[in-house]
All heavy atoms as TSV, in Angstrom:
chain	resi	resn	atom	element	x	y	z
A	1	MET	N	N	18.363	-2.518	5.324
A	1	MET	CA	C	17.735	-1.637	6.128
A	1	MET	C	C	16.248	-2.309	6.567
A	1	MET	O	O	15.609	-2.789	5.869
A	1	MET	CB	C	17.435	-0.222	5.468
A	1	MET	CG	C	16.644	0.610	6.396
A	1	MET	SD	S	15.974	2.029	5.444
A	1	MET	CE	C	17.550	2.951	5.154
A	2	ARG	N	N	16.119	-2.207	7.881
A	2	ARG	CA	C	14.953	-2.633	8.553
A	2	ARG	C	C	13.924	-1.553	8.934
A	2	ARG	O	O	14.354	-0.568	9.455
A	2	ARG	CB	C	15.315	-3.468	9.701
A	2	ARG	CG	C	14.114	-4.111	10.444
A	2	ARG	CD	C	14.547	-4.812	11.576
A	2	ARG	NE	N	13.261	-5.205	12.392
A	2	ARG	CZ	C	13.165	-6.430	12.985
A	2	ARG	NH1	N	14.249	-7.215	12.979
A	2	ARG	NH2	N	12.083	-6.703	13.601
A	3	ARG	N	N	12.746	-1.642	8.401
A	3	ARG	CA	C	11.687	-0.655	8.744
A	3	ARG	C	C	10.649	-1.308	9.420
A	3	ARG	O	O	10.241	-2.403	8.950
A	3	ARG	CB	C	11.377	0.096	7.366
A	3	ARG	CG	C	12.512	0.704	6.770
A	3	ARG	CD	C	12.309	2.057	5.985
A	3	ARG	NE	N	11.257	2.880	6.541
A	3	ARG	CZ	C	10.608	3.723	5.812
A	3	ARG	NH1	N	10.764	3.904	4.493
A	3	ARG	NH2	N	9.780	4.665	6.484
A	4	THR	N	N	9.848	-0.604	10.126
A	4	THR	CA	C	8.584	-1.011	10.781
A	4	THR	C	C	7.431	-0.276	10.344
A	4	THR	O	O	7.443	1.040	10.406
A	4	THR	CB	C	8.726	-0.995	12.352
A	4	THR	OG1	O	9.896	-1.799	12.748
A	4	THR	CG2	C	7.481	-1.594	13.008
A	5	PHE	N	N	6.369	-0.894	9.972
A	5	PHE	CA	C	5.082	-0.375	9.483
A	5	PHE	C	C	3.896	-0.982	10.281
A	5	PHE	O	O	4.084	-2.058	10.909
A	5	PHE	CB	C	4.885	-0.536	8.008
A	5	PHE	CG	C	5.987	0.051	7.050
A	5	PHE	CD1	C	6.931	-0.723	6.627
A	5	PHE	CD2	C	6.166	1.493	6.988
A	5	PHE	CE1	C	7.945	-0.273	5.813
A	5	PHE	CE2	C	7.105	1.972	6.154
A	5	PHE	CZ	C	8.011	1.159	5.607
A	6	THR	N	N	2.851	-0.213	10.178
A	6	THR	CA	C	1.628	-0.743	10.830
A	6	THR	C	C	0.693	-1.529	9.730
A	6	THR	O	O	0.338	-0.735	8.718
A	6	THR	CB	C	0.866	0.429	11.360
A	6	THR	OG1	O	1.634	1.177	12.256
A	6	THR	CG2	C	-0.418	-0.023	12.291
A	7	LEU	N	N	0.424	-2.660	9.948
A	7	LEU	CA	C	-0.474	-3.447	9.142
A	7	LEU	C	C	-1.843	-3.364	9.749
A	7	LEU	O	O	-2.174	-3.875	10.776
A	7	LEU	CB	C	-0.041	-4.959	9.100
A	7	LEU	CG	C	-0.974	-5.872	8.331
A	7	LEU	CD1	C	-1.273	-5.514	6.840
A	7	LEU	CD2	C	-0.491	-7.326	8.480
A	8	GLU	N	N	-2.805	-2.666	9.014
A	8	GLU	CA	C	-4.146	-2.544	9.377
A	8	GLU	C	C	-4.881	-3.617	8.647
A	8	GLU	O	O	-4.723	-3.717	7.378
A	8	GLU	CB	C	-4.662	-1.207	9.051
A	8	GLU	CG	C	-6.097	-0.928	9.367
A	8	GLU	CD	C	-6.509	0.364	9.034
A	8	GLU	OE1	O	-6.448	0.751	7.888
A	8	GLU	OE2	O	-7.151	0.983	9.891
A	9	TYR	N	N	-5.489	-4.513	9.309
A	9	TYR	CA	C	-6.164	-5.538	8.609
A	9	TYR	C	C	-7.754	-5.896	9.095
A	9	TYR	O	O	-8.035	-5.403	10.296
A	9	TYR	CB	C	-5.371	-6.895	8.545
A	9	TYR	CG	C	-5.233	-7.585	10.008
A	9	TYR	CD1	C	-6.044	-8.454	10.611
A	9	TYR	CD2	C	-4.181	-7.055	10.765
A	9	TYR	CE1	C	-5.914	-9.031	11.758
A	9	TYR	CE2	C	-4.040	-7.606	12.099
A	9	TYR	CZ	C	-4.942	-8.523	12.525
A	9	TYR	OH	O	-4.774	-9.046	13.875
A	10	TRP	N	N	-8.509	-6.559	8.332
A	10	TRP	CA	C	-9.824	-6.836	8.734
A	10	TRP	C	C	-10.097	-8.053	7.938
A	10	TRP	O	O	-9.553	-8.567	7.025
A	10	TRP	CB	C	-10.773	-5.673	8.313
A	10	TRP	CG	C	-10.669	-5.254	6.919
A	10	TRP	CD1	C	-11.482	-5.745	5.926
A	10	TRP	CD2	C	-9.738	-4.530	6.364
A	10	TRP	NE1	N	-11.169	-5.048	4.699
A	10	TRP	CE2	C	-10.027	-4.211	4.951
A	10	TRP	CE3	C	-8.714	-3.615	6.727
A	10	TRP	CZ2	C	-9.408	-3.470	4.032
A	10	TRP	CZ3	C	-8.029	-2.826	5.937
A	10	TRP	CH2	C	-8.364	-2.714	4.537
A	11	LYS	N	N	-11.346	-8.836	8.378
A	11	LYS	CA	C	-11.899	-9.916	7.601
A	11	LYS	C	C	-12.927	-9.479	6.707
A	11	LYS	O	O	-13.799	-8.676	7.123
A	11	LYS	CB	C	-12.467	-10.908	8.619
A	11	LYS	CG	C	-11.377	-11.755	9.589
A	11	LYS	CD	C	-10.736	-12.820	8.840
A	11	LYS	CE	C	-11.735	-13.998	8.742
A	11	LYS	NZ	N	-11.136	-15.342	8.999
A	12	ASP	N	N	-12.972	-10.061	5.496
A	12	ASP	CA	C	-13.994	-9.722	4.480
A	12	ASP	C	C	-14.332	-10.952	3.823
A	12	ASP	O	O	-13.514	-11.537	3.018
A	12	ASP	CB	C	-13.468	-8.606	3.575
A	12	ASP	CG	C	-14.604	-8.148	2.604
A	12	ASP	OD1	O	-15.816	-8.479	2.828
A	12	ASP	OD2	O	-14.186	-7.445	1.569
A	13	GLU	N	N	-15.478	-11.469	4.068
A	13	GLU	CA	C	-15.964	-12.726	3.338
A	13	GLU	C	C	-15.034	-13.867	3.457
A	13	GLU	O	O	-14.650	-14.599	2.578
A	13	GLU	CB	C	-16.441	-12.489	1.936
A	13	GLU	CG	C	-17.483	-11.430	1.839
A	13	GLU	CD	C	-18.043	-11.314	0.398
A	13	GLU	OE1	O	-17.576	-12.045	-0.459
A	13	GLU	OE2	O	-18.768	-10.362	0.155
A	14	GLY	N	N	-14.362	-14.022	4.721
A	14	GLY	CA	C	-13.557	-15.163	4.916
A	14	GLY	C	C	-12.016	-14.800	4.543
A	14	GLY	O	O	-11.182	-15.703	4.769
A	15	TRP	N	N	-11.678	-13.659	4.075
A	15	TRP	CA	C	-10.392	-13.297	3.677
A	15	TRP	C	C	-9.878	-12.257	4.607
A	15	TRP	O	O	-10.677	-11.472	5.127
A	15	TRP	CB	C	-10.197	-12.720	2.300
A	15	TRP	CG	C	-10.586	-13.751	1.213
A	15	TRP	CD1	C	-11.777	-14.111	0.765
A	15	TRP	CD2	C	-9.562	-14.431	0.452
A	15	TRP	NE1	N	-11.509	-15.104	-0.270
A	15	TRP	CE2	C	-10.216	-15.249	-0.461
A	15	TRP	CE3	C	-8.265	-14.342	0.393
A	15	TRP	CZ2	C	-9.539	-16.079	-1.371
A	15	TRP	CZ3	C	-7.432	-15.171	-0.515
A	15	TRP	CH2	C	-8.224	-15.992	-1.326
A	16	PHE	N	N	-8.522	-12.389	4.892
A	16	PHE	CA	C	-7.923	-11.237	5.667
A	16	PHE	C	C	-7.462	-10.183	4.692
A	16	PHE	O	O	-6.791	-10.629	3.510
A	16	PHE	CB	C	-6.610	-11.782	6.514
A	16	PHE	CG	C	-6.955	-12.455	7.636
A	16	PHE	CD1	C	-7.046	-13.937	7.650
A	16	PHE	CD2	C	-7.138	-11.736	8.885
A	16	PHE	CE1	C	-7.413	-14.589	8.828
A	16	PHE	CE2	C	-7.349	-12.564	9.956
A	16	PHE	CZ	C	-7.548	-13.843	10.080
A	17	VAL	N	N	-7.809	-8.999	4.824
A	17	VAL	CA	C	-7.535	-8.037	3.862
A	17	VAL	C	C	-6.817	-6.953	4.619
A	17	VAL	O	O	-7.125	-6.607	5.714
A	17	VAL	CB	C	-8.711	-7.320	3.302
A	17	VAL	CG1	C	-8.389	-6.255	2.299
A	17	VAL	CG2	C	-9.560	-8.276	2.530
A	18	GLY	N	N	-5.727	-6.401	4.052
A	18	GLY	CA	C	-4.973	-5.405	4.938
A	18	GLY	C	C	-4.137	-4.456	4.000
A	18	GLY	O	O	-4.059	-4.572	2.894
A	19	ARG	N	N	-3.689	-3.298	4.828
A	19	ARG	CA	C	-2.935	-2.418	4.027
A	19	ARG	C	C	-1.899	-1.880	5.051
A	19	ARG	O	O	-1.963	-2.001	6.375
A	19	ARG	CB	C	-3.874	-1.262	3.631
A	19	ARG	CG	C	-4.293	-0.295	4.850
A	19	ARG	CD	C	-5.257	0.797	4.457
A	19	ARG	NE	N	-5.713	1.559	5.589
A	19	ARG	CZ	C	-5.203	2.781	5.836
A	19	ARG	NH1	N	-4.220	3.264	4.979
A	19	ARG	NH2	N	-5.469	3.489	6.870
A	20	LEU	N	N	-0.718	-1.229	4.625
A	20	LEU	CA	C	0.238	-0.542	5.271
A	20	LEU	C	C	-0.353	0.884	5.620
A	20	LEU	O	O	-0.531	1.653	4.626
A	20	LEU	CB	C	1.585	-0.625	4.730
A	20	LEU	CG	C	2.252	-1.970	4.715
A	20	LEU	CD1	C	3.711	-1.745	4.132
A	20	LEU	CD2	C	2.498	-2.561	6.030
A	21	LYS	N	N	-0.615	1.238	6.834
A	21	LYS	CA	C	-1.176	2.619	7.094
A	21	LYS	C	C	-0.197	3.668	6.648
A	21	LYS	O	O	-0.526	4.787	6.214
A	21	LYS	CB	C	-1.337	2.791	8.606
A	21	LYS	CG	C	-2.566	1.874	8.955
A	21	LYS	CD	C	-2.854	2.013	10.407
A	21	LYS	CE	C	-3.533	3.487	10.743
A	21	LYS	NZ	N	-3.919	3.535	12.043
A	22	GLU	N	N	1.038	3.518	6.737
A	22	GLU	CA	C	2.016	4.683	6.406
A	22	GLU	C	C	2.456	4.724	4.882
A	22	GLU	O	O	2.991	5.670	4.533
A	22	GLU	CB	C	3.434	4.277	7.150
A	22	GLU	CG	C	3.327	4.383	8.726
A	22	GLU	CD	C	2.825	3.048	9.324
A	22	GLU	OE1	O	2.598	1.977	8.622
A	22	GLU	OE2	O	2.808	2.965	10.613
A	23	ILE	N	N	2.069	3.728	4.174
A	23	ILE	CA	C	2.385	3.728	2.583
A	23	ILE	C	C	1.117	3.595	1.889
A	23	ILE	O	O	0.622	2.473	1.742
A	23	ILE	CB	C	3.423	2.529	2.417
A	23	ILE	CG1	C	4.606	2.518	3.269
A	23	ILE	CG2	C	3.858	2.637	0.878
A	23	ILE	CD1	C	5.562	3.440	3.074
A	24	PRO	N	N	0.592	4.667	1.266
A	24	PRO	CA	C	-0.504	4.591	0.507
A	24	PRO	C	C	-0.394	3.534	-0.746
A	24	PRO	O	O	0.712	3.569	-1.283
A	24	PRO	CB	C	-0.729	5.964	-0.021
A	24	PRO	CG	C	0.015	6.872	0.949
A	24	PRO	CD	C	1.081	6.023	1.362
A	25	GLY	N	N	-1.380	2.723	-0.934
A	25	GLY	CA	C	-1.214	1.862	-2.200
A	25	GLY	C	C	-0.727	0.419	-1.755
A	25	GLY	O	O	-0.749	-0.354	-2.779
A	26	ILE	N	N	-0.395	0.196	-0.590
A	26	ILE	CA	C	0.188	-1.115	-0.224
A	26	ILE	C	C	-1.029	-1.883	0.336
A	26	ILE	O	O	-1.393	-1.708	1.491
A	26	ILE	CB	C	1.326	-1.066	0.595
A	26	ILE	CG1	C	2.527	-0.293	-0.005
A	26	ILE	CG2	C	1.858	-2.498	0.938
A	26	ILE	CD1	C	3.180	-0.821	-1.189
A	27	PHE	N	N	-1.685	-2.683	-0.428
A	27	PHE	CA	C	-2.769	-3.547	0.070
A	27	PHE	C	C	-2.610	-4.951	-0.457
A	27	PHE	O	O	-1.875	-5.232	-1.436
A	27	PHE	CB	C	-4.146	-3.042	-0.771
A	27	PHE	CG	C	-4.700	-1.749	-0.232
A	27	PHE	CD1	C	-4.249	-0.668	-0.765
A	27	PHE	CD2	C	-5.703	-1.860	0.824
A	27	PHE	CE1	C	-4.823	0.627	-0.274
A	27	PHE	CE2	C	-6.243	-0.650	1.211
A	27	PHE	CZ	C	-5.850	0.584	0.700
A	28	SER	N	N	-3.190	-6.032	0.312
A	28	SER	CA	C	-3.065	-7.277	-0.017
A	28	SER	C	C	-4.247	-8.091	0.641
A	28	SER	O	O	-5.011	-7.473	1.357
A	28	SER	CB	C	-1.791	-7.871	0.197
A	28	SER	OG	O	-1.730	-9.112	-0.427
A	29	GLN	N	N	-4.455	-9.366	0.272
A	29	GLN	CA	C	-5.396	-10.291	0.930
A	29	GLN	C	C	-4.702	-11.598	0.986
A	29	GLN	O	O	-3.899	-12.016	0.235
A	29	GLN	CB	C	-6.588	-10.174	0.213
A	29	GLN	CG	C	-6.650	-10.791	-1.207
A	29	GLN	CD	C	-7.930	-10.674	-1.898
A	29	GLN	OE1	O	-8.796	-9.944	-1.590
A	29	GLN	NE2	N	-8.194	-11.566	-2.885
A	30	ALA	N	N	-5.348	-12.481	1.842
A	30	ALA	CA	C	-4.926	-13.725	2.084
A	30	ALA	C	C	-5.981	-14.567	2.891
A	30	ALA	O	O	-6.820	-13.995	3.530
A	30	ALA	CB	C	-3.508	-13.973	2.739
A	31	LYS	N	N	-5.796	-15.900	2.925
A	31	LYS	CA	C	-6.694	-16.713	3.679
A	31	LYS	C	C	-6.376	-16.797	5.108
A	31	LYS	O	O	-7.184	-17.092	6.025
A	31	LYS	CB	C	-6.626	-18.122	3.069
A	31	LYS	CG	C	-7.630	-18.372	1.769
A	31	LYS	CD	C	-9.071	-18.088	2.174
A	31	LYS	CE	C	-9.939	-18.549	1.056
A	31	LYS	NZ	N	-11.327	-18.306	1.302
A	32	THR	N	N	-5.018	-16.442	5.421
A	32	THR	CA	C	-4.557	-16.513	6.861
A	32	THR	C	C	-3.799	-15.155	7.222
A	32	THR	O	O	-3.347	-14.503	6.220
A	32	THR	CB	C	-3.715	-17.664	7.253
A	32	THR	OG1	O	-2.457	-17.505	6.402
A	32	THR	CG2	C	-4.270	-19.036	6.779
A	33	LEU	N	N	-3.780	-14.883	8.394
A	33	LEU	CA	C	-3.048	-13.570	8.760
A	33	LEU	C	C	-1.638	-13.726	8.479
A	33	LEU	O	O	-0.897	-12.797	7.954
A	33	LEU	CB	C	-3.325	-13.363	10.227
A	33	LEU	CG	C	-2.638	-12.080	10.785
A	33	LEU	CD1	C	-3.090	-10.849	10.055
A	33	LEU	CD2	C	-2.990	-11.839	12.356
A	34	LYS	N	N	-1.024	-15.002	8.765
A	34	LYS	CA	C	0.395	-15.163	8.435
A	34	LYS	C	C	0.669	-14.949	6.892
A	34	LYS	O	O	1.662	-14.432	6.520
A	34	LYS	CB	C	0.862	-16.520	8.894
A	34	LYS	CG	C	2.348	-16.895	8.716
A	34	LYS	CD	C	2.731	-18.171	9.291
A	34	LYS	CE	C	4.172	-18.599	9.159
A	34	LYS	NZ	N	4.551	-19.686	9.757
A	35	GLU	N	N	-0.092	-15.503	6.139
A	35	GLU	CA	C	0.064	-15.282	4.668
A	35	GLU	C	C	-0.096	-13.967	4.255
A	35	GLU	O	O	0.484	-13.361	3.391
A	35	GLU	CB	C	-0.932	-16.190	3.892
A	35	GLU	CG	C	-0.786	-16.216	2.434
A	35	GLU	CD	C	-1.977	-16.915	1.656
A	35	GLU	OE1	O	-2.775	-17.684	2.323
A	35	GLU	OE2	O	-1.684	-17.021	0.458
A	36	LEU	N	N	-1.082	-13.099	4.906
A	36	LEU	CA	C	-1.271	-11.702	4.698
A	36	LEU	C	C	-0.039	-11.001	4.912
A	36	LEU	O	O	0.458	-10.125	4.206
A	36	LEU	CB	C	-2.549	-11.122	5.436
A	36	LEU	CG	C	-2.756	-9.700	5.259
A	36	LEU	CD1	C	-3.014	-9.224	3.848
A	36	LEU	CD2	C	-3.828	-9.257	6.218
A	37	GLU	N	N	0.531	-11.287	6.022
A	37	GLU	CA	C	1.925	-10.555	6.359
A	37	GLU	C	C	2.838	-10.818	5.385
A	37	GLU	O	O	3.612	-9.869	4.999
A	37	GLU	CB	C	2.400	-11.092	7.750
A	37	GLU	CG	C	1.614	-10.577	8.973
A	37	GLU	CD	C	2.193	-11.046	10.271
A	37	GLU	OE1	O	3.346	-11.038	10.529
A	37	GLU	OE2	O	1.269	-11.544	11.108
A	38	LYS	N	N	3.075	-12.067	4.794
A	38	LYS	CA	C	3.998	-12.214	3.725
A	38	LYS	C	C	3.607	-11.499	2.510
A	38	LYS	O	O	4.532	-10.865	1.811
A	38	LYS	CB	C	3.990	-13.840	3.355
A	38	LYS	CG	C	4.898	-14.157	2.307
A	38	LYS	CD	C	4.754	-15.561	1.837
A	38	LYS	CE	C	5.537	-16.038	0.663
A	38	LYS	NZ	N	5.420	-15.104	-0.584
A	39	ASN	N	N	2.266	-11.489	2.144
A	39	ASN	CA	C	1.822	-10.760	0.903
A	39	ASN	C	C	2.143	-9.308	1.061
A	39	ASN	O	O	2.532	-8.741	0.008
A	39	ASN	CB	C	0.404	-11.097	0.590
A	39	ASN	CG	C	0.173	-12.487	0.223
A	39	ASN	OD1	O	0.989	-13.393	0.006
A	39	ASN	ND2	N	-1.082	-12.867	0.268
A	40	ILE	N	N	1.915	-8.775	2.114
A	40	ILE	CA	C	2.150	-7.229	2.409
A	40	ILE	C	C	3.572	-6.962	2.227
A	40	ILE	O	O	3.989	-6.036	1.658
A	40	ILE	CB	C	1.568	-6.875	3.791
A	40	ILE	CG1	C	-0.019	-6.686	3.866
A	40	ILE	CG2	C	2.257	-5.616	4.244
A	40	ILE	CD1	C	-0.467	-5.516	2.940
A	41	ARG	N	N	4.492	-7.901	2.820
A	41	ARG	CA	C	6.009	-7.716	2.719
A	41	ARG	C	C	6.300	-7.699	1.118
A	41	ARG	O	O	7.191	-6.860	0.734
A	41	ARG	CB	C	6.714	-8.715	3.441
A	41	ARG	CG	C	6.827	-8.528	4.947
A	41	ARG	CD	C	7.624	-9.426	5.562
A	41	ARG	NE	N	7.612	-9.281	7.039
A	41	ARG	CZ	C	6.724	-10.072	7.823
A	41	ARG	NH1	N	6.075	-11.070	7.158
A	41	ARG	NH2	N	6.684	-9.904	9.135
A	42	ASP	N	N	5.733	-8.738	0.499
A	42	ASP	CA	C	6.129	-8.673	-0.975
A	42	ASP	C	C	5.536	-7.543	-1.761
A	42	ASP	O	O	6.222	-7.031	-2.587
A	42	ASP	CB	C	5.423	-10.032	-1.576
A	42	ASP	CG	C	6.070	-11.367	-1.163
A	42	ASP	OD1	O	7.155	-11.255	-0.427
A	42	ASP	OD2	O	5.421	-12.419	-1.314
A	43	ALA	N	N	4.421	-6.986	-1.435
A	43	ALA	CA	C	3.748	-5.938	-2.131
A	43	ALA	C	C	4.694	-4.766	-1.916
A	43	ALA	O	O	4.919	-3.865	-2.795
A	43	ALA	CB	C	2.271	-5.702	-1.612
A	44	TYR	N	N	5.124	-4.504	-0.642
A	44	TYR	CA	C	5.959	-3.358	-0.273
A	44	TYR	C	C	7.208	-3.451	-1.135
A	44	TYR	O	O	7.682	-2.394	-1.635
A	44	TYR	CB	C	6.168	-3.294	1.107
A	44	TYR	CG	C	7.286	-2.410	1.624
A	44	TYR	CD1	C	6.923	-1.073	1.837
A	44	TYR	CD2	C	8.622	-2.765	1.759
A	44	TYR	CE1	C	7.853	-0.186	2.127
A	44	TYR	CE2	C	9.624	-1.843	2.081
A	44	TYR	CZ	C	9.202	-0.485	2.312
A	44	TYR	OH	O	10.149	0.473	2.600
A	45	LYS	N	N	7.915	-4.718	-1.070
A	45	LYS	CA	C	9.239	-4.767	-1.875
A	45	LYS	C	C	8.867	-4.462	-3.329
A	45	LYS	O	O	9.755	-3.872	-3.946
A	45	LYS	CB	C	9.793	-6.227	-1.626
A	45	LYS	CG	C	10.338	-6.385	-0.216
A	45	LYS	CD	C	10.770	-7.805	-0.075
A	45	LYS	CE	C	11.100	-8.023	1.499
A	45	LYS	NZ	N	11.405	-9.472	1.694
A	46	MET	N	N	7.898	-4.973	-3.932
A	46	MET	CA	C	7.580	-4.856	-5.259
A	46	MET	C	C	7.331	-3.297	-5.475
A	46	MET	O	O	7.925	-2.632	-6.560
A	46	MET	CB	C	6.432	-5.646	-5.698
A	46	MET	CG	C	6.133	-5.531	-7.243
A	46	MET	SD	S	4.493	-6.468	-7.669
A	46	MET	CE	C	4.718	-7.971	-6.774
A	47	MET	N	N	6.590	-2.681	-4.660
A	47	MET	CA	C	6.216	-1.234	-4.930
A	47	MET	C	C	7.690	-0.398	-4.760
A	47	MET	O	O	7.829	0.598	-5.528
A	47	MET	CB	C	5.334	-0.824	-3.838
A	47	MET	CG	C	4.842	0.664	-4.087
A	47	MET	SD	S	3.785	0.869	-5.408
A	47	MET	CE	C	2.248	0.884	-4.648
A	48	MET	N	N	8.551	-0.784	-3.818
A	48	MET	CA	C	9.721	0.101	-3.586
A	48	MET	C	C	10.791	-0.247	-4.738
A	48	MET	O	O	11.737	0.551	-4.847
A	48	MET	CB	C	10.224	-0.243	-2.311
A	48	MET	CG	C	9.331	0.277	-1.137
A	48	MET	SD	S	9.086	1.998	-1.095
A	48	MET	CE	C	7.246	2.166	-1.330
A	49	THR	N	N	10.679	-1.371	-5.367
A	49	THR	CA	C	11.640	-1.490	-6.387
A	49	THR	C	C	11.158	-1.390	-7.816
A	49	THR	O	O	11.977	-1.507	-8.820
A	49	THR	CB	C	12.133	-3.143	-6.285
A	49	THR	OG1	O	11.021	-3.924	-6.507
A	49	THR	CG2	C	12.791	-3.328	-4.995
A	50	THR	N	N	9.874	-1.035	-8.030
A	50	THR	CA	C	9.300	-0.848	-9.325
A	50	THR	C	C	9.289	0.592	-9.636
A	50	THR	O	O	8.770	1.426	-8.952
A	50	THR	CB	C	7.942	-1.388	-9.460
A	50	THR	OG1	O	7.929	-2.813	-9.070
A	50	THR	CG2	C	7.278	-1.211	-10.865
A	51	THR	N	N	9.692	1.122	-10.766
A	51	THR	CA	C	9.715	2.374	-11.234
A	51	THR	C	C	8.728	2.534	-12.293
A	51	THR	O	O	8.877	1.930	-13.398
A	51	THR	CB	C	11.009	2.942	-11.721
A	51	THR	OG1	O	11.899	2.867	-10.541
A	51	THR	CG2	C	10.981	4.441	-12.044
A	52	VAL	N	N	7.644	3.283	-12.296
A	52	VAL	CA	C	6.771	3.492	-13.234
A	52	VAL	C	C	6.643	4.934	-13.686
A	52	VAL	O	O	6.513	5.860	-12.885
A	52	VAL	CB	C	5.262	3.022	-12.744
A	52	VAL	CG1	C	4.301	3.224	-13.870
A	52	VAL	CG2	C	5.301	1.547	-12.328
A	53	THR	N	N	6.824	5.184	-14.910
A	53	THR	CA	C	6.692	6.503	-15.501
A	53	THR	C	C	5.435	6.446	-16.348
A	53	THR	O	O	5.297	5.880	-17.469
A	53	THR	CB	C	7.998	6.813	-16.431
A	53	THR	OG1	O	9.182	6.518	-15.659
A	53	THR	CG2	C	7.791	8.264	-16.923
A	54	PRO	N	N	4.370	7.228	-15.838
A	54	PRO	CA	C	3.184	7.150	-16.539
A	54	PRO	C	C	3.272	8.055	-17.668
A	54	PRO	O	O	3.985	9.001	-17.913
A	54	PRO	CB	C	2.257	7.992	-15.558
A	54	PRO	CG	C	3.069	8.716	-14.586
A	54	PRO	CD	C	4.394	8.097	-14.634
A	55	LYS	N	N	2.564	7.471	-18.824
A	55	LYS	CA	C	2.547	8.243	-20.122
A	55	LYS	C	C	1.199	8.879	-20.275
A	55	LYS	O	O	0.167	8.198	-20.440
A	55	LYS	CB	C	2.768	7.219	-21.282
A	55	LYS	CG	C	4.186	6.714	-21.405
A	55	LYS	CD	C	4.348	5.746	-22.383
A	55	LYS	CE	C	5.772	5.005	-22.260
A	55	LYS	NZ	N	6.100	4.106	-23.308
A	56	LEU	N	N	1.078	10.146	-19.846
A	56	LEU	CA	C	-0.097	10.903	-19.846
A	56	LEU	C	C	-0.277	11.822	-21.050
A	56	LEU	O	O	0.739	12.362	-21.614
A	56	LEU	CB	C	-0.211	11.772	-18.593
A	56	LEU	CG	C	-0.039	10.981	-17.262
A	56	LEU	CD1	C	-0.022	11.920	-16.173
A	56	LEU	CD2	C	-1.233	10.077	-17.133
A	57	SER	N	N	-1.362	11.862	-21.590
A	57	SER	CA	C	-1.668	12.728	-22.717
A	57	SER	C	C	-2.207	14.159	-22.335
A	57	SER	O	O	-2.376	15.034	-23.001
A	57	SER	CB	C	-2.705	12.220	-23.548
A	57	SER	OG	O	-3.943	11.904	-22.842
A	58	VAL	N	N	-2.188	14.390	-20.846
A	58	VAL	CA	C	-2.553	15.707	-20.390
A	58	VAL	C	C	-1.453	16.236	-19.560
A	58	VAL	O	O	-0.687	15.454	-19.012
A	58	VAL	CB	C	-3.926	15.456	-19.501
A	58	VAL	CG1	C	-5.068	15.122	-20.377
A	58	VAL	CG2	C	-3.613	14.613	-18.410
A	59	LYS	N	N	-1.535	17.495	-19.435
A	59	LYS	CA	C	-0.474	18.111	-18.567
A	59	LYS	C	C	-0.925	18.015	-17.185
A	59	LYS	O	O	-2.045	18.286	-16.764
A	59	LYS	CB	C	-0.290	19.713	-18.953
A	59	LYS	CG	C	0.717	20.280	-18.194
A	59	LYS	CD	C	0.770	21.820	-18.446
A	59	LYS	CE	C	1.804	22.527	-17.529
A	59	LYS	NZ	N	1.427	23.948	-17.222
A	60	GLN	N	N	0.111	17.534	-16.311
A	60	GLN	CA	C	-0.260	17.362	-14.930
A	60	GLN	C	C	0.293	18.614	-14.200
A	60	GLN	O	O	1.190	19.316	-14.559
A	60	GLN	CB	C	0.624	16.213	-14.364
A	60	GLN	CG	C	-0.019	14.927	-14.475
A	60	GLN	CD	C	0.708	13.903	-13.845
A	60	GLN	OE1	O	1.836	13.634	-13.868
A	60	GLN	NE2	N	0.019	13.065	-12.828
A	61	SER	N	N	-0.411	18.977	-13.116
A	61	SER	CA	C	-0.137	20.174	-12.351
A	61	SER	C	C	-0.088	19.708	-10.933
A	61	SER	O	O	-0.891	18.785	-10.519
A	61	SER	CB	C	-1.033	21.289	-12.566
A	61	SER	OG	O	-1.118	21.734	-13.886
A	62	GLU	N	N	0.482	20.607	-10.043
A	62	GLU	CA	C	0.568	20.331	-8.622
A	62	GLU	C	C	0.287	21.591	-7.769
A	62	GLU	O	O	0.691	22.597	-8.401
A	62	GLU	CB	C	1.934	19.767	-8.149
A	62	GLU	CG	C	2.202	18.307	-8.652
A	62	GLU	CD	C	3.435	17.734	-8.194
A	62	GLU	OE1	O	4.042	18.355	-7.211
A	62	GLU	OE2	O	3.784	16.576	-8.454
A	63	LYS	N	N	-0.332	21.506	-6.796
A	63	LYS	CA	C	-0.630	22.638	-6.004
A	63	LYS	C	C	-0.625	22.289	-4.454
A	63	LYS	O	O	-1.375	21.300	-4.097
A	63	LYS	CB	C	-1.946	23.333	-6.344
A	63	LYS	CG	C	-2.291	24.555	-5.607
A	63	LYS	CD	C	-3.554	25.313	-6.112
A	63	LYS	CE	C	-3.825	26.408	-5.245
A	63	LYS	NZ	N	-4.891	27.199	-5.534
A	64	GLU	N	N	0.024	23.014	-3.686
A	64	GLU	CA	C	0.039	22.806	-2.243
A	64	GLU	C	C	-1.325	23.339	-1.687
A	64	GLU	O	O	-1.778	24.487	-2.038
A	64	GLU	CB	C	1.203	23.511	-1.523
A	64	GLU	CG	C	1.251	23.117	-0.078
A	64	GLU	CD	C	2.578	23.715	0.535
A	64	GLU	OE1	O	3.658	23.169	0.004
A	64	GLU	OE2	O	2.352	24.555	1.421
A	65	VAL	N	N	-2.027	22.549	-0.928
A	65	VAL	CA	C	-3.238	23.081	-0.110
A	65	VAL	C	C	-3.154	22.913	1.251
A	65	VAL	O	O	-2.435	22.072	1.817
A	65	VAL	CB	C	-4.548	22.238	-0.843
A	65	VAL	CG1	C	-4.799	22.441	-2.203
A	65	VAL	CG2	C	-4.334	20.653	-0.411
A	66	VAL	N	N	-3.776	23.805	2.084
A	66	VAL	CA	C	-3.786	23.772	3.462
A	66	VAL	C	C	-5.133	23.241	3.916
A	66	VAL	O	O	-6.157	23.703	3.426
A	66	VAL	CB	C	-3.426	25.192	4.003
A	66	VAL	CG1	C	-3.558	25.077	5.542
A	66	VAL	CG2	C	-2.049	25.484	3.637
A	67	ILE	N	N	-5.257	22.319	4.768
A	67	ILE	CA	C	-6.427	21.918	5.415
A	67	ILE	C	C	-6.475	21.981	6.861
A	67	ILE	O	O	-5.597	21.537	7.600
A	67	ILE	CB	C	-6.667	20.266	5.053
A	67	ILE	CG1	C	-6.680	20.165	3.505
A	67	ILE	CG2	C	-8.068	19.829	5.588
A	67	ILE	CD1	C	-6.548	18.728	3.161
A	68	ASN	N	N	-7.335	22.845	7.269
A	68	ASN	CA	C	-7.554	23.162	8.717
A	68	ASN	C	C	-8.408	22.067	9.378
A	68	ASN	O	O	-9.569	21.726	9.010
A	68	ASN	CB	C	-8.143	24.461	8.924
A	68	ASN	CG	C	-7.193	25.534	8.448
A	68	ASN	OD1	O	-6.115	25.630	8.758
A	68	ASN	ND2	N	-7.873	26.570	7.765
A	69	VAL	N	N	-7.947	21.364	10.439
A	69	VAL	CA	C	-8.686	20.383	10.949
A	69	VAL	C	C	-8.914	20.812	12.587
A	69	VAL	O	O	-8.298	21.490	13.103
A	69	VAL	CB	C	-7.971	18.996	11.023
A	69	VAL	CG1	C	-8.158	18.417	9.695
A	69	VAL	CG2	C	-6.497	19.008	11.351
């Protein structure tokens, strides 16, 4: 399956740093923009194929909130 995402990137102290805007938590960095694109693809694939079950010692809760903008 082919999906298209937006790579938001910037330069920071000589490094290209970027994130996928549509997927929280997908960040990477590289010396070149081409390398950053490869690293972002790798980070996305790793995130989508890794299942992590957190072991928490506290009870988690969820609540829906409405934010008026």
